[in-house]
N, C-alpha and C positions, 0 to 999 in steps of 0.2 A: 667286776669289773658290770656295766652296764650300758649295753648302747641302744642308742634313739636315731628314729629315722629324722630326717629335718623337713617338714614337709613343702614343698613348691612351692616360691613363693608366688604370690597371687596377688592383684591391684583393682582397685575398683574400677567403674565406668568411666570416672573422669579421670583418672594419671592414663589408662591407656589412649582414651580421643587426644589428648595433650602431648604423647610420645607419638603417635600415626599422623598428629596435625590434621585432624578432622573433629568432631563434634559429637557427645552422647550422644544427639537426637538423629546424626547420621549412623550412627552404631545402630541404634535400635531401630532404626531404616532399617538399614543390615540381618536384621536377625528376622525383621517382620518377612522379606523378600524372599527367607534363605540362604542370602550370601555369606552370611556368615554365624555358625551353630549357635545358637542361645547357651551361654556356659551355666552350669546349677549355682544356686545362689545359698549364700552363705547363711552361717546361725542368724542374719541379723537379717537377710531378707534382698541382701542384696548380689547383686551378680559381681564374681569373681573371674579375672580375666588373669591366665594361666601364658607364658612364654608362645603354644600354637599357638593361642588367638591373638596376642600381640603380632606377632608376623602374620600372619592369614591381614590382619586389619593397615601394614605394609603394603601388602602385595599387591591389596585392593585400592588403597591410595596410590601404588603408583601405576595402576592400568589405567584409572582414572584421568592421569594427569596425562598418559597418549590418547586420550578419550574413549575408551573401550567399553562400551554400555555398562549397564550394570545385568541385565540380562546374559549378555554374550560373558561377562565376568563367572560367572554362574557356571552358565559353558565347561568353560576352560577348566574351571577348578577339578569340574564332576567331569574332564574329560570326554564329556557330548557331544564337544565340536571340534572337528582340527582347528585350532591355533592359528593356520595360516590360512584358512577361510574368510573366521573372524577379525584378522586386519588386514585380507583384502579386500571384504568389505567396507573396514574401516576407509580404508586409503582413498576407496570411490567418494564414501560420503567427504571427506576429507578438503577431494578435488573439488567438487559441488559446492562446498565455501569456501571454498580458496575463489571461485569465479561468481559466488555473490556478494564475498567483499570486496573482489576488484569490481565488479558495478556498483555499491556501493559507496567505492573510494570517488569513480570517477562522475556519482550524478552528486559531492560534495564540491569537488577543484568545479563542476557546472554552474551549481548554487553560488561560489563563491566569484567566480566567474560573471555569473549575470546578475547576481543580487536576489534576496528574498522579496515575495514570496515566488516573483517571475521565474528564477531560477527552479521551482521547485518540480514547475513544465516539463513536457520534454523536449529535449535538443528540439526536434524539428520545431514546433512551436515557437522556440526563441529566437530560434535562426531568424526566422521570418521577422520578429521585432526587434530586432537589433539595432539596425537604422531611426529606429523611436528615437526622440529624447526622453532620458528619462522626466517620469510623474506624466509623461501623455497617455499612459490607459489608467483609466479607474478601476480602483476594488472590486468595481459589479463587474467590469471587462474582465479581470481575473478572474470572477470564483465562475464568468459564466463558460470562457475557456476551460475552468478545468472540469464540471458538470459535462461539455463536450465529449474534452478525451477522455473521459469516464465510462461517456456511451458510444462513440465513434470511432476510439483511438486515435492517437497521438495524428495523423493525416485530416485525419475528420476535423481536427481542433485545429490543425496549422490551415487549412482552407476557410476555418471562423474567424482566421488573425487578418484574413484580408479587409473582413467588416472592420474590425476594430483599428484597422489602421487605416480607415478612411474618417471612422469619425474623428482619428485622432489629428486628420489634416482636416477634416470640414468642418468650420464650427459650427455653419450654418444646417449642416445634415446632423449634426450633433445635438444640436437646440430641439428639432424638429422632432429628432429620436426621443428626449429628454419631456417632449411634450406630449407622446406621444405612451409613453412609458405611465406619465401619472393619468393620463385618461384611462387608461387602461386600468389603470391601479384606482379610481373612484369606481369601474363597476363591480367591483368588492363590497361595494358600499349599498348592501340592497338591491341595485339595477334589478328589475325583469328583463330573464334572456328576448325577449319583444324588443324590447323600449330598440327606438331607432336608431341610438347610437350606438348599440353591439354591430348595426351593418355598417355605419357611417366610420365608426372607428377601426374595422375590417379594408374598408375601402381606402382608409390612410393610410392605414400600415404598409399593403399591400403598395401603394404609391411611393411610399417611404424604402419599402425594400429595391422597389424596380430603380430610385433614384442610385440608391447603396449600392445594386448590381451597376449601372449604369457611370458611376466614379469607378470603380473595381476597375471597370473594362478602359477606364480614358489615363487609369495611373500605368496600366499594362500588368495589373497585378493577377488577374485575371491567367493569363499565358505563365505567370510564375506558377498557379496552381496546375496550372498544366503536367509542367516540371515536374511537380512537387506527385504527381500520381503516375510519370513514365518514371520515375529516380528510383522513387519510396517506396513504391505500394508495396512491390515484392518482395520487397526487408522488410517490412509488417504486418508478415503474416502470425508470427508468432506471438504476434498482439491480439490474434482473435478470442483467442481465452477470455480476455480482460471486457470485451467488447459487450454490448447486450444492444437488442432493438431498442427502439427510440418510444417501440409501445410499453417495452418491460420498462424501460426510465419513469416514464408519465407514470405505474401504478408504482413504480419503490420509490421514489423521492417524494419529499413530503408535501409536497404541492398544495398551498392552502387557497387556489382560483374559487370566486365562486363561479355558480353555473353561466351568468352571464360572458363573463372573462372566456372561459373554456369555449364559448359560442366563438365567440368576437377572434376564436385560435384558430376554430375549425373555419371560420370564413373566411380567413385570410389564409389560412392556406391548399383555400377550395377554390381562391382568385388567384394564387401565385400559379396554379397548375395551367388552370386556363388560362394564364399568359404566357405562357413558356407551352 
């Protein structure tokens, strides 16, 4: 009577992947990083996976579902690190992720309430502009607020919002602002830096800025700005790492201004400083 030993049943990588609920590509990655020992290949050159291999795959999938990283899985299998330590760090990571999800959820609610794209700006800015009728702000106004928020933070953008409130409610100031914008853009058309128009425009822009400041004061918006400083400045200290200086902004933004236009801006800033 002859006895025979039945070899343990082994499956191909595709079948192992289907059973474990993963993909052959993922299994190959587990081999590459040493998380799953690579089994011997059969006579046809293909890997064959046994019972222990599939069990290990199932545990890997369970740990992945919990959120344990691949590196921590490897350490857990090798017993090189206490599983309690791994779980403690995972809990901390999940807490951070949960806080970020809550922040994103609040941002979505804000966007739903305010509308796109204004709602993408900080709540500090949108609160200040909330009394304006829909359509009062131009796309270019929102672009400017976006840049200011990036450079000076939400508080700086909220203060700048006062300018756009005035422009939205004073057609004469808006018309003059548009005229100056067109004239300044014309400086990019090969105008020499010493062209008399450069200095003339700087003087006119300075006068426009002074008129805007007077309109802001007349509307009581300057008092609102003071309250912003008092109420929110301390609360926005966490924003400091997202801000940059005005000089940094000029060097990082892809401005395409001519030397004449840049000189006009410099002269305007100097005149405004002298006026104050």
